[in-house]
N, C-alpha and C positions, 0 to 999 in steps of 0.2 A: 926423343925417338924418331924415328927420320921419318920424311913426311910419304906419304902415300904414291905408288905409283900411278902413273897417268892410264886409264882402261882405254886401250884401243876398241872402236864401236865394229870396226868393219869385221863382217862375217856374224852367220848366225849362229847359234848352239841349238842343231838339231835335237830334239826328246825325241823320243823313240820309248815306248810301251800302251799300255792299254790305258782307253780311258773309261772311265766310270762316271756313273749317276751316284754320288753322295747323299745319302738322307741320314743327318748327323744329329740323333737325337743328345740333348742337353740336359741337364740340371736335373736326373734323375737321383733317387736315393741308395736303390741299389741295381744290381745288374740282372735282368729277368730271369726268370727258373720255371722248369716245368708245373704248368698247373697254376699259377701267380701269374697275376697281371700287376705292372708297373707303371708310372704315368711319368712323361719327361715335360719339364716346365718349356722348352723349347724344343723347335725342330727346324732344319735349314735343309733345303737340297740345292745342292753346289757341284759344280765340274770337281770330279776327283781322278785319283791316279798319280804316283809318282810323276810320271812326264809332266802331264799338265801343272801340277801344283809346282815343280822344279822351274819351269818356262814360265810360269806365271812370277814368280819371286824375280828368275834374273829380267823378267822385263821391266817388273818394278824397280831394280834396280840401274836400269839403263841400258844392258846388254840385251842387244836383241835374239829373240828366241822365237823357234818355228815348231811348230807340232807334230809329227809325223805319227797319226794314230788312226783307228777304227772308231765309228760311232753309229750304234744303230739310229733307224728312222721311227720306232719307237715311239710313246709319249714322253717319257725319259729320256729317253737323247734327247729328240726336239726342244725339250723342257731346262737344257743347257745353251740352248742358242744365245740368249742373252747373255749372259754371265762371260761365256765364252767370249764374243764379240768384246767385251767391256775388258778382257783380261789384259789385253794388250801383247798377248801374242798372237804371231803370224800363224793363221790359219790354213793357208793356201795348200798345204798337203795333209787336211783333213779328209778321211774316206769315207764317206757315208753310205751303209749297207746293211740291207735288212736283216742280214745274219750276224751283224754285231751289236745288236741289242736283242732285249732289254739287258744291260750289262751294268749292274745297281750291285752299290755295297751297303749295307744299315750299320751306320757306327753307331756306339754306345759308349757314353763316356762319363766315369762315375769317380770321385774321387783321385780324379789324375791317371787312372786307368785306363782303358780304354777296350772294347770287344768288339770285333767285325763278324758279318754276315755279307757272302759274296756271291754274287753267279757272274761267271766268265763265262762270255757267249763267242762263238768263230772261235776263228786263228788271231791272231796277235799282229802279222805281218800286214799293213797296210798296201793297197794296190798300189798308192803313190812314192812307195819309199824309194825306188829304182831315181823316180826322177826328182826328186829331195834329193839324195845321194850325186846325181850327177849333175845340177843347177850352178854348181861352184859356187853356191852363196853361203853353204854353211863351212864353218872352220873347226868345230868341234860337234861331237855325237856325243849324247847324254843317251844311256840304256837305264830305266827306271827301274827294271827288277830282273834278277836272275829268271825267271819265269818266261821274260821274253826272249832274252839270249837264249834259254834251252829251247824254246820254239824256232828262232832265227839261229841256230848254232853260227853260220859265217857272218854274223851282222858286223862284228867289231873290224873283221877283215876286209869284207866290203867295204867301209869308212876308210879305212887306213888305206886301201888302196887309190882311194880318192882324196889321199893327204892328210884328212881330218885325227885329230886326236879323239880318244875315246875313254870316256869315264862309265861306271856304272855302281849302279845302289843293288842291294842282294834283296832288300823287301822279301821277308821270311816266306819260306816256301818249303813245307817238308818232303815234298818230291825230290829237291833238288837239293836239299841237306842231305838226304838218305842216300843220292845218286855219287859213288865214288869216281864217276867222271866228271863230273863240274869241276873239279878243279881247273883241268884240262881246258874249260871255256875260257878261263881267265887269261890264257894265250892272248896276247894282243890288247889289252886291257893297258892304260897309263893311269887310272886315279881308280881305286877301289873304294865301296863307303859304306859298309856294314856298319851294325852297331854290334854290343858287344855281343849277345847271344849268337847271333848270326855269324862273327868270326871263330868265337869257340866252334860252333858246330862245326862250321866247315872244316875246319882245321884239325880237329879233336884236342885240343890243348885245352888244357885246365883253368888257364889264368887269358885274361886279355893279354897282357906283355907277351906272352907266348906267342898267343895267336897271332898278335900285330909282327912280331918278327918271324913267324914262315911266311905269313901274305906278304911282309917286304923284301922279302928275299927271292921273290919272282914277282913282284908288281911294282914298276918304278916307285909311285906314291900311294899310301894307305891310310886312311883318315877312319879310325874306329870311333862311334858315335856311343856315349857312355849314357845318355839320357840327363838326369838331373846332377850327374856327376861330369859333365861336359863332355870332352873329347881329348883323344890322343893323335898323334897321325906320327909317320916316319917315312922320310924320305931317302933310300940309301941308309947312310951310317946315322943320319939328323933324325932326331925327335923332338916332339914339341906335344904340349898337354895344357889344355885349358880350363877351367874350372869353371862351371855355369852359376849366372847368378841365382839367387831366388828370387822366382817370381810366382804370381798367383796364376795357376792351373785353370783354365776352362775346357781343355780340348787338345791331346797330343796329337790326333788326327795328322799328318803330312810334317809334323815336327822334325823327321829325318831328310827329308825331299826338299824342306826349307832350308835345314842345314846342308845341304848337296849345293843350292844356290848360291850361297854364302861362301862356301868355298870355291866352287866353281869363278864366280867373281872374280876374285882374289886369285887363282891360280893362273886363269885366264891372261892375267894384268902380268903374270910374272912376278908375284908377289914372295914375299919372305914365307915359309912353312908359318910361322907362328902367328902370321897374319892373316893368312888364309884360314886355321883354324879358328880365331877368334872372331872375322867374319861368319863362319857356320855358325857356332855356338851363338853369337847374338841372332843370327836369324832364325834359330831353332827355338831361341829364349822368345820372343818376341811373338813367333807364331802361336804358342801355345797358350796365349791369354787370348785367344776369340775361337770362336768355333768353324770347322771346316779349316784345309791348310792351305789355300790358295788365297788368301787375304794379305798380299804381300805390306809388312809394316815401312813406313817412309824411310830413303835411304838415310835422311840426316840422322833419324832414333838408331838406327842400325850400326852407321859408323860410330856413331856416340858411344854407345855401347860397348862395340868390338875394340876400340881403341881405348876403353876403360878396362876391358878385361884383358887384353893384351899387357896394360903397364903394371895391373895385379898381378898378372905372371910372371911379368918381371921380376915385379919388389920379393914375390916371394922365393923367386931362384937364387936374388943376389945374394 
């Protein structure tokens, strides 16, 4: 197997999206239902939202990552100060504003599944965004959810005018799924990272492979997350599939955003498609073994698992 490509460290990945206070309940016996009370064994308050989770994992891997997001000055927002500062993410473009909070997600994890209750607050675009784009410090923009791109429809084009490549996660949003104009927003995206349900809903395809082919015809690189089944990607006519390992699942919150970080880490280093995919699956698989989405596993553990996954895929294809 060829050695890993050296990873250049110049230039930030600028992660854009909403920043949430995630109140994560784990150890439940069942999901709450009307008229009944359930008890959780554990609860954690952590920074959430795809932009932060992806940035935190990238920083943990050694790729400089900055966050362009809004945060409230309410109790929940202030409660994130310590975890944000400890994350290794560059916070110079964090925009504090009274109308940005409370922006809270209550996440409940039961038997490998999860449910969310979320409140959005204010607009998505931080007042610092233009300064971040004009700084000359970023090399790539990651947009953490399709909802943010819908609120800032020229976002990808603004990034490209500054010479940045652009990636996009979907992060299920019913309004975006139902909007026939959503696909037009994907123009200018270099790398698209939906999960299988999102890919099929957006395209109207009945299979993951059909959805992947549809999206890959208009976007240079598409990686579709398949949960416990791993992931599949296509770049031009090249396709790659990596199976996920069997792991104990504590909380799947942020697993897709962790995948994004692993894939991006290798893609920005111009690694082969199967290597990018293996790193994505490795990051996602390690993420689900702990509560909250933004606690990156060590780089050595991720690299070891990624190489094992890539080797298994090669052996299965032989």
